[in-house]
C-alpha positions in Angstrom: -17.0 5.3 -18.7 -15.8 8.7 -19.6 -16.1 9.9 -15.9 -13.9 7.0 -14.8 -11.2 8.0 -17.3 -11.4 11.6 -16.2 -11.3 10.6 -12.5 -8.2 8.4 -13.2 -6.4 11.2 -14.9 -7.2 13.8 -12.3 -6.0 11.4 -9.6 -2.7 10.6 -11.5 -3.5 6.9 -11.7 -1.5 6.2 -14.9 1.7 7.7 -13.4 1.1 5.9 -10.1 0.6 2.6 -11.9 3.8 3.2 -13.9 5.8 3.8 -10.7 4.3 0.6 -9.3 5.3 -1.4 -12.3 8.9 0.0 -12.2 9.1 -1.2 -8.5 7.8 -4.6 -9.5 10.4 -4.9 -12.3 13.1 -3.9 -9.9 11.9 -6.7 -7.5 12.2 -9.2 -10.4 15.7 -8.0 -11.3 16.9 -8.0 -7.8 15.4 -11.4 -7.0 16.9 -13.1 -10.0 19.8 -14.4 -7.9 17.7 -17.4 -6.9 17.1 -16.3 -3.3 13.3 -16.4 -3.8 13.0 -19.3 -1.5 10.2 -20.9 -3.5 7.8 -20.8 -0.5 7.9 -17.1 0.2 10.3 -17.7 3.1 12.9 -15.3 1.8 13.9 -11.9 3.3 10.6 -9.9 3.4 12.3 -6.5 3.1 12.4 -6.5 -0.7 8.7 -7.2 -1.3 7.8 -4.8 1.5 9.8 -2.1 -0.2 7.9 -2.7 -3.5 4.6 -2.7 -1.7 5.4 0.5 0.2 6.6 2.2 -3.0 3.4 1.2 -4.7 1.2 2.5 -1.8 3.2 5.7 -1.8 2.9 6.1 -5.5 -0.9 5.8 -5.3 -1.0 8.3 -2.4 -0.6 11.2 -4.7 -4.1 10.5 -6.1 -5.8 10.7 -2.7 -6.2 14.5 -3.0 -7.8 16.1 -6.0 -6.7 19.1 -7.9 -9.2 21.3 -6.1 -10.3 20.1 -2.7 -13.1 22.7 -2.5 -14.5 21.4 -5.7 -14.3 17.9 -4.5 -16.2 18.8 -1.3 -19.0 20.7 -3.1 -19.5 18.3 -6.1 -23.0 16.9 -6.4 -21.8 13.3 -6.2 -21.5 10.9 -3.3 -17.8 10.9 -2.4 -17.9 8.3 0.4 -18.2 5.2 -1.8 -15.8 6.7 -4.4 -13.1 7.4 -1.9 -13.5 3.9 -0.3 -13.4 2.3 -3.7 -10.3 4.3 -4.6 -8.4 3.0 -1.6 -9.6 -0.6 -2.0 -8.9 -0.7 -5.8 -5.4 0.8 -5.2 -4.7 -1.9 -2.6 -5.9 -4.7 -5.0 -3.7 -3.3 -7.8 -0.6 -3.0 -5.6 -1.0 -6.6 -4.4 -1.8 -8.0 -7.8 1.1 -6.4 -9.6 3.6 -7.8 -7.1 1.9 -11.3 -7.2 2.1 -11.3 -11.0 5.6 -9.9 -11.1 7.0 -12.5 -8.7 5.8 -15.4 -11.0 8.7 -14.5 -13.3 11.3 -14.9 -10.5 13.4 -18.0 -10.9 13.3 -20.2 -7.8 9.8 -19.3 -6.8 7.8 -16.7 -5.0 9.5 -13.9 -3.1 6.5 -13.6 -0.8 3.4 -15.6 -0.2 0.0 -14.3 -1.3 -1.1 -13.9 2.4 1.9 -11.8 3.1 1.3 -9.6 0.1 -2.4 -9.1 0.7 -1.9 -8.3 4.4 0.9 -5.8 3.8 -0.9 -4.2 0.8 -4.1 -3.7 2.9 -2.2 -2.3 5.9 -0.1 0.0 3.8 -3.0 1.5 1.8 -4.8 2.0 5.1 -1.7 4.0 6.3 -1.7 6.0 3.1 -5.4 6.8 3.6 -4.8 7.9 7.2 -1.9 10.0 5.9 -4.2 11.8 3.5 -6.8 12.4 6.2 -4.2 13.9 8.6 -1.7 15.5 6.2 -3.5 15.9 2.9 -2.8 14.1 -0.4 0.6 15.6 -0.9 1.8 14.2 2.5 -0.1 10.9 2.5 3.1 9.0 1.7 4.8 10.0 5.0 3.1 7.5 7.3 4.0 4.4 5.4 7.5 5.7 4.8 8.0 6.5 8.5 6.6 3.2 9.6 8.7 1.2 7.1 11.8 3.1 8.2 11.2 2.3 11.8 10.4 -1.4 11.0 13.7 -1.8 9.1 15.8 -0.5 11.9 13.8 -1.7 15.0 15.3 -4.5 17.1 13.9 -8.0 16.8 10.1 -8.3 17.2 10.0 -9.6 20.8 6.7 -8.9 22.6 3.4 -7.6 21.3 4.4 -3.9 21.0 7.4 -4.7 18.8 5.3 -7.1 16.7 2.8 -4.3 16.1 5.6 -1.9 15.3 7.2 -4.3 12.8 4.0 -5.9 11.5 4.9 -5.4 7.8 8.1 -7.6 8.1 6.6 -10.5 10.1 5.6 -13.8 8.4 1.9 -14.4 7.5 -0.1 -16.0 10.2 1.4 -13.8 12.9 -1.6 -12.6 14.9 -0.3 -9.2 15.9 0.8 -8.4 12.3 -2.5 -9.5 10.8 -4.6 -7.5 13.3 -2.4 -4.4 12.9 -2.8 -4.5 9.2 -6.6 -5.1 9.4 -7.1 -2.2 11.9 -5.0 0.1 9.7 -6.8 -0.9 6.6 -10.3 -0.5 8.1 -9.5 2.7 10.0 -7.7 4.3 7.1 -10.3 3.4 4.5 -13.2 4.5 6.7 -11.6 7.8 7.8 -10.6 8.7 4.2 -14.0 7.7 2.9 -15.9 9.9 5.4 -13.5 12.8 5.9 -11.6 12.9 2.7 -8.1 14.5 2.4 -7.1 17.3 4.6 -7.1 20.7 3.0 
């Protein structure tokens, strides 16, 4: 168990988790006005902001302190990297799902929405680590979220793909986009690791 503690510290997991909890508390405070909708039908921008902030917080741990040491260590990095991304996605989704239980008036987002967006955003973060390194892994989800916020309404498949994180659960293009991003990001990061 000591190696897990050392790994978590070296990947700044405690600080990332603290940032995620702060985001979830902000969601609860901002959603206290009763606009939760009860069925997750409220404005999706607030939960997406929390999920993106959580994914971006965990992105700092996708690159180690010494990339050369990571690449030459006598351990199998592929399963560890994949587990890191998957566990981070589960934690981000779980914290938001638990936090919104305390919101008066019901859930801010459905479980399907939270799981879909969490998976897609962690895939984006992993792709960001592969292409830009751990220090710039946050840029892909930030850029995509910024575009989705200011894009025109989601008419047509290309715009649904571009605004996937804001669309309701059950939207085929959004679900497939998140699934492809999650699979591609996790796979690429597991095999290639962060860019030097």
